[in-house]
N, CA and C atoms as an extended XYZ file, in Angstrom:
333
Properties=species:S:1:pos:R:3:atomname:S:1:resname:S:1:resid:I:1 pbc="F F F"
N       103.646      106.735       77.282 N   MET     1
C       104.513      107.108       78.396 CA  MET     1
C       105.515      105.993       78.704 C   MET     1
N       105.932      105.308       77.677 N   GLN     2
C       106.981      104.297       77.773 CA  GLN     2
C       106.691      103.231       78.821 C   GLN     2
N       105.453      102.734       78.828 N   GLY     3
C       105.093      101.656       79.741 CA  GLY     3
C       104.742      102.095       81.144 C   GLY     3
N       104.655      103.404       81.381 N   LEU     4
C       104.316      103.915       82.713 CA  LEU     4
C       102.868      104.376       82.750 C   LEU     4
N       102.253      104.194       83.911 N   LEU     5
C       100.883      104.643       84.142 CA  LEU     5
C       100.864      105.559       85.356 C   LEU     5
N       100.113      106.679       85.303 N   PRO     6
C        99.926      107.455       86.523 CA  PRO     6
C        99.013      106.659       87.457 C   PRO     6
N        99.406      106.588       88.703 N   GLY     7
C        98.593      105.905       89.707 CA  GLY     7
C        98.193      106.891       90.789 C   GLY     7
N        96.907      107.035       91.004 N   LEU     8
C        96.375      107.916       92.037 CA  LEU     8
C        96.086      107.056       93.263 C   LEU     8
N        96.735      107.366       94.386 N   MET     9
C        96.534      106.627       95.625 CA  MET     9
C        95.577      107.399       96.517 C   MET     9
N        94.488      106.735       96.893 N   ARG    10
C        93.453      107.374       97.705 CA  ARG    10
C        93.209      106.520       98.942 C   ARG    10
N        93.003      107.184      100.077 N   ASP    11
C        92.727      106.491      101.334 CA  ASP    11
C        91.481      105.637      101.161 C   ASP    11
N        91.627      104.339      101.382 N   GLY    12
C        90.510      103.417      101.218 CA  GLY    12
C        89.410      103.610      102.240 C   GLY    12
N        89.700      104.313      103.334 N   GLY    13
C        88.690      104.546      104.354 CA  GLY    13
C        87.989      105.879      104.216 C   GLY    13
N        88.767      106.950      104.063 N   GLY    14
C        88.187      108.284      104.043 CA  GLY    14
C        88.130      108.945      102.687 C   GLY    14
N        88.822      108.399      101.699 N   GLY    15
C        88.767      108.951      100.359 CA  GLY    15
C        89.763      110.060      100.069 C   GLY    15
N        90.593      110.472      101.042 N   GLN    16
C        91.561      111.538      100.822 CA  GLN    16
C        92.596      111.099       99.780 C   GLN    16
N        92.930      111.983       98.846 N   VAL    17
C        93.985      111.699       97.886 CA  VAL    17
C        95.319      111.801       98.617 C   VAL    17
N        96.081      110.724       98.553 N   MET    18
C        97.339      110.659       99.285 CA  MET    18
C        98.528      111.086       98.424 C   MET    18
N        98.603      110.536       97.216 N   MET    19
C        99.729      110.826       96.334 CA  MET    19
C        99.421      110.346       94.926 C   MET    19
N       100.267      110.762       94.004 N   VAL    20
C       100.249      110.267       92.633 CA  VAL    20
C       101.645      109.753       92.343 C   VAL    20
N       101.721      108.594       91.729 N   GLY    21
C       103.026      108.042       91.379 CA  GLY    21
C       102.971      107.398       90.005 C   GLY    21
N       104.117      107.304       89.381 N   LEU    22
C       104.202      106.606       88.107 CA  LEU    22
C       104.457      105.132       88.380 C   LEU    22
N       103.706      104.303       87.691 N   MET    23
C       103.778      102.874       87.920 CA  MET    23
C       104.029      102.173       86.591 C   MET    23
N       104.840      101.163       86.625 N   SER    24
C       105.181      100.415       85.428 CA  SER    24
C       104.171       99.312       85.180 C   SER    24
N       103.756       99.180       83.934 N   ARG    25
C       102.871       98.068       83.573 CA  ARG    25
C       103.556       96.745       83.904 C   ARG    25
N       104.864       96.698       83.726 N   ARG    26
C       105.653       95.495       83.983 CA  ARG    26
C       105.651       95.141       85.472 C   ARG    26
N       105.770       96.140       86.324 N   VAL    27
C       105.840       95.924       87.767 CA  VAL    27
C       104.445       95.730       88.367 C   VAL    27
N       103.421       96.168       87.664 N   LEU    28
C       102.060       96.120       88.187 CA  LEU    28
C       101.622       94.706       88.570 C   LEU    28
N       101.968       93.717       87.794 N   ALA    29
C       101.585       92.331       88.105 CA  ALA    29
C       102.181       91.894       89.444 C   ALA    29
N       103.421       92.262       89.698 N   ARG    30
C       104.062       91.934       90.975 CA  ARG    30
C       103.371       92.657       92.127 C   ARG    30
N       102.997       93.905       91.862 N   GLU    31
C       102.318       94.701       92.879 CA  GLU    31
C       100.971       94.096       93.257 C   GLU    31
N       100.249       93.630       92.273 N   VAL    32
C        98.944       93.025       92.528 CA  VAL    32
C        99.113       91.795       93.426 C   VAL    32
N       100.152       91.015       93.186 N   ARG    33
C       100.407       89.826       94.021 CA  ARG    33
C       100.813       90.208       95.432 C   ARG    33
N       101.664       91.215       95.574 N   SER    34
C       102.170       91.593       96.901 CA  SER    34
C       101.174       92.433       97.690 C   SER    34
N       100.252       93.095       96.997 N   ARG    35
C        99.241       93.981       97.595 CA  ARG    35
C        99.843       95.270       98.164 C   ARG    35
N       101.046       95.644       97.742 N   TYR    36
C       101.667       96.881       98.192 CA  TYR    36
C       102.089       97.727       96.997 C   TYR    36
N       101.998       99.061       97.144 N   VAL    37
C       102.291      100.003       96.068 CA  VAL    37
C       103.791      100.065       95.794 C   VAL    37
N       104.132       99.993       94.513 N   THR    38
C       105.497      100.204       94.042 CA  THR    38
C       105.436      101.267       92.956 C   THR    38
N       106.211      102.331       93.121 N   CYS    39
C       106.228      103.428       92.153 CA  CYS    39
C       107.640      103.637       91.631 C   CYS    39
N       107.723      104.362       90.530 N   LEU    40
C       109.020      104.762       90.016 CA  LEU    40
C       109.520      105.902       90.900 C   LEU    40
N       110.673      105.727       91.493 N   SER    41
C       111.252      106.761       92.343 CA  SER    41
C       112.117      107.675       91.494 C   SER    41
N       111.768      108.951       91.457 N   SER    42
C       112.555      109.896       90.662 CA  SER    42
C       113.922      110.138       91.293 C   SER    42
N       114.030      110.068       92.610 N   THR    43
C       115.321      110.295       93.267 CA  THR    43
C       116.244      109.085       93.142 C   THR    43
N       115.653      107.878       93.092 N   ARG    44
C       116.473      106.665       92.978 CA  ARG    44
C       116.599      106.168       91.539 C   ARG    44
N       115.779      106.719       90.644 N   SER    45
C       115.744      106.316       89.230 CA  SER    45
C       115.498      104.821       89.056 C   SER    45
N       114.622      104.271       89.907 N   LYS    46
C       114.223      102.872       89.770 CA  LYS    46
C       112.902      102.664       90.503 C   LYS    46
N       112.309      101.510       90.293 N   HIS    47
C       111.067      101.203       90.999 CA  HIS    47
C       111.384      100.913       92.457 C   HIS    47
N       110.513      101.440       93.330 N   TRP    48
C       110.771      101.359       94.749 CA  TRP    48
C       109.462      101.103       95.482 C   TRP    48
N       109.405      100.072       96.294 N   PRO    49
C       108.187       99.848       97.080 CA  PRO    49
C       107.956      101.030       98.029 C   PRO    49
N       106.828      101.696       97.871 N   LYS    50
C       106.514      102.873       98.683 CA  LYS    50
C       106.578      102.511      100.157 C   LYS    50
N       107.374      103.241      100.928 N   GLY    51
C       107.491      103.032      102.362 CA  GLY    51
C       108.449      101.929      102.769 C   GLY    51
N       109.213      101.392      101.837 N   GLU    52
C       110.127      100.297      102.173 CA  GLU    52
C       111.138      100.710      103.244 C   GLU    52
N       111.633      101.924      103.162 N   THR    53
C       112.612      102.408      104.128 CA  THR    53
C       111.944      102.959      105.387 C   THR    53
N       110.882      103.738      105.222 N   SER    54
C       110.232      104.420      106.357 CA  SER    54
C       109.273      103.522      107.131 C   SER    54
N       108.788      102.463      106.492 N   GLY    55
C       107.776      101.616      107.125 CA  GLY    55
C       106.359      102.087      106.866 C   GLY    55
N       106.204      103.220      106.189 N   ASN    56
C       104.888      103.774      105.867 CA  ASN    56
C       104.427      103.227      104.518 C   ASN    56
N       104.162      101.942      104.491 N   ARG    57
C       103.786      101.274      103.253 CA  ARG    57
C       102.319      101.528      102.926 C   ARG    57
N       101.993      101.375      101.640 N   LEU    58
C       100.619      101.543      101.184 CA  LEU    58
C       100.104      100.180      100.737 C   LEU    58
N        99.198       99.624      101.510 N   GLU    59
C        98.584       98.352      101.173 CA  GLU    59
C        97.418       98.609      100.225 C   GLU    59
N        97.386       97.900       99.119 N   VAL    60
C        96.326       98.089       98.130 CA  VAL    60
C        95.071       97.360       98.594 C   VAL    60
N        93.986       98.123       98.762 N   VAL    61
C        92.683       97.570       99.139 CA  VAL    61
C        91.904       97.203       97.882 C   VAL    61
N        91.929       98.089       96.875 N   SER    62
C        91.301       97.803       95.588 CA  SER    62
C        92.000       98.617       94.511 C   SER    62
N        91.867       98.142       93.279 N   ALA    63
C        92.487       98.828       92.149 CA  ALA    63
C        91.506       98.850       90.990 C   ALA    63
N        91.365      100.028       90.384 N   THR    64
C        90.520      100.174       89.202 CA  THR    64
C        91.292      100.994       88.173 C   THR    64
N        90.796      100.979       86.955 N   THR    65
C        91.408      101.753       85.888 CA  THR    65
C        90.346      102.645       85.259 C   THR    65
N        90.805      103.658       84.560 N   ASP    66
C        89.855      104.535       83.875 CA  ASP    66
C        89.403      103.879       82.566 C   ASP    66
N        88.509      104.540       81.862 N   CYS    67
C        87.918      103.968       80.646 CA  CYS    67
C        88.939      103.730       79.542 C   CYS    67
N        90.023      104.498       79.524 N   ASP    68
C        91.065      104.318       78.506 CA  ASP    68
C        92.132      103.304       78.936 C   ASP    68
N        92.036      102.846       80.173 N   ARG    69
C        92.991      101.898       80.748 CA  ARG    69
C        94.428      102.451       80.726 C   ARG    69
N        94.540      103.780       80.986 N   ASP    70
C        95.874      104.371       81.023 CA  ASP    70
C        96.160      105.124       82.318 C   ASP    70
N        95.262      104.991       83.289 N   THR    71
C        95.455      105.591       84.608 CA  THR    71
C        94.853      104.649       85.645 C   THR    71
N        95.536      104.521       86.780 N   LEU    72
C        95.068      103.642       87.852 CA  LEU    72
C        94.557      104.450       89.031 C   LEU    72
N        93.547      103.931       89.687 N   LEU    73
C        93.060      104.474       90.948 CA  LEU    73
C        93.194      103.357       91.972 C   LEU    73
N        94.048      103.579       92.962 N   LEU    74
C        94.283      102.579       93.996 CA  LEU    74
C        93.727      103.077       95.323 C   LEU    74
N        92.844      102.293       95.903 N   GLN    75
C        92.381      102.558       97.258 CA  GLN    75
C        93.403      101.874       98.164 C   GLN    75
N        93.973      102.619       99.103 N   VAL    76
C        95.068      102.077       99.912 CA  VAL    76
C        94.798      102.236      101.399 C   VAL    76
N        95.497      101.428      102.165 N   ARG    77
C        95.511      101.531      103.621 CA  ARG    77
C        96.944      101.879      104.001 C   ARG    77
N        97.120      102.991      104.712 N   VAL    78
C        98.454      103.446      105.097 CA  VAL    78
C        98.911      102.670      106.324 C   VAL    78
N       100.108      102.129      106.254 N   GLN    79
C       100.677      101.409      107.387 CA  GLN    79
C       101.795      102.235      107.999 C   GLN    79
N       102.268      101.814      109.126 N   GLY    80
C       103.356      102.530      109.793 CA  GLY    80
C       102.810      103.700      110.599 C   GLY    80
N       103.448      104.838      110.452 N   LYS    81
C       103.087      106.038      111.221 CA  LYS    81
C       101.990      106.859      110.547 C   LYS    81
N       101.319      106.278      109.554 N   ASN    82
C       100.212      106.943      108.869 CA  ASN    82
C       100.670      108.190      108.114 C   ASN    82
N       101.905      108.145      107.604 N   VAL    83
C       102.495      109.246      106.850 CA  VAL    83
C       102.787      108.739      105.447 C   VAL    83
N       102.444      109.533      104.439 N   VAL    84
C       102.685      109.124      103.059 CA  VAL    84
C       103.779      109.967      102.416 C   VAL    84
N       103.740      111.268      102.635 N   CYS    85
C       104.663      112.192      101.969 CA  CYS    85
C       106.039      112.191      102.641 C   CYS    85
N       107.076      112.368      101.832 N   HIS    86
C       108.434      112.459      102.383 CA  HIS    86
C       108.621      113.712      103.247 C   HIS    86
N       107.661      114.652      103.176 N   ASN    87
C       107.703      115.844      104.031 CA  ASN    87
C       107.091      115.589      105.411 C   ASN    87
N       106.630      114.367      105.655 N   GLY    88
C       106.098      114.023      106.968 CA  GLY    88
C       104.607      114.248      107.136 C   GLY    88
N       103.878      114.413      106.044 N   THR    89
C       102.429      114.621      106.118 CA  THR    89
C       101.685      113.394      105.606 C   THR    89
N       100.430      113.318      105.958 N   ARG    90
C        99.605      112.180      105.555 CA  ARG    90
C        99.355      112.161      104.048 C   ARG    90
N        99.255      113.320      103.433 N   SER    91
C        99.030      113.437      101.994 CA  SER    91
C       100.126      114.292      101.379 C   SER    91
N       100.455      114.028      100.132 N   CYS    92
C       101.416      114.866       99.414 CA  CYS    92
C       100.780      116.188       98.973 C   CYS    92
N        99.455      116.260       99.011 N   PHE    93
C        98.738      117.435       98.517 CA  PHE    93
C        98.461      118.412       99.654 C   PHE    93
N        99.490      119.182      100.005 N   THR    94
C        99.380      120.147      101.102 CA  THR    94
C        99.781      121.563      100.700 C   THR    94
N       100.320      121.727       99.510 N   GLN    95
C       100.821      123.027       99.072 CA  GLN    95
C        99.721      123.803       98.359 C   GLN    95
N        99.300      124.900       98.954 N   SER    96
C        98.237      125.717       98.376 CA  SER    96
C        98.798      126.636       97.298 C   SER    96
N        98.045      126.783       96.226 N   LEU    97
C        98.387      127.731       95.175 CA  LEU    97
C        97.404      128.891       95.240 C   LEU    97
N        97.899      130.072       95.058 N   LEU    98
C        97.043      131.254       95.076 CA  LEU    98
C        96.551      131.498       93.656 C   LEU    98
N        95.447      130.888       93.314 N   LEU    99
C        94.953      130.955       91.940 CA  LEU    99
C        94.158      132.212       91.638 C   LEU    99
N        93.779      132.980       92.671 N   ASP   100
C        92.979      134.174       92.429 CA  ASP   100
C        93.838      135.408       92.171 C   ASP   100
N        95.159      135.288       92.230 N   LYS   101
C        96.050      136.414       91.989 CA  LYS   101
C        96.917      136.112       90.769 C   LYS   101
N        97.382      137.144       90.083 N   PRO   102
C        98.316      136.905       88.962 CA  PRO   102
C        99.551      136.145       89.458 C   PRO   102
N       100.112      135.328       88.617 N   ALA   103
C       101.249      134.486       88.985 CA  ALA   103
C       102.419      135.297       89.529 C   ALA   103
N       102.642      136.496       89.027 N   ALA   104
C       103.756      137.310       89.474 CA  ALA   104
C       103.594      137.741       90.926 C   ALA   104
N       102.350      137.830       91.425 N   GLN   105
C       102.107      138.261       92.786 CA  GLN   105
C       101.973      137.104       93.764 C   GLN   105
N       101.745      135.908       93.258 N   SER   106
C       101.522      134.790       94.159 CA  SER   106
C       102.842      134.245       94.688 C   SER   106
N       102.781      133.618       95.845 N   LYS   107
C       103.959      133.005       96.437 CA  LYS   107
C       104.410      131.816       95.614 C   LYS   107
N       103.439      131.086       95.089 N   ARG   108
C       103.740      129.900       94.269 CA  ARG   108
C       102.942      130.008       92.983 C   ARG   108
N       103.560      129.635       91.905 N   SER   109
C       102.832      129.596       90.645 CA  SER   109
C       102.740      128.136       90.209 C   SER   109
N       101.932      127.901       89.222 N   LEU   110
C       101.803      126.546       88.708 CA  LEU   110
C       103.130      126.109       88.119 C   LEU   110
N       103.458      124.836       88.241 N   PRO   111
C       104.738      124.333       87.709 CA  PRO   111
C       104.803      124.457       86.207 C   PRO   111
């Protein structure tokens, strides 16, 4: 994935999955030192410290990797207004999919 790793951000206190972001192996060392999440921003087309503009930063409590060392799991503490998603919610995972109906009948289908 051209030096990028998927990073799963999970609430370090309650375990709720907050978001998934692409993280650069190159930027990861800086992130470990700063203790704050930096992801590749698709809208800005560059690495961006999560919450830099909004103040809703994600402080890294702990970081682990999977057995293949190609995915990160970050336990985080949400700062600011306790909002992670750009839609104003605590988690990015709020959109329900109707998996029990055929895709043509559901309001949302899988991407």
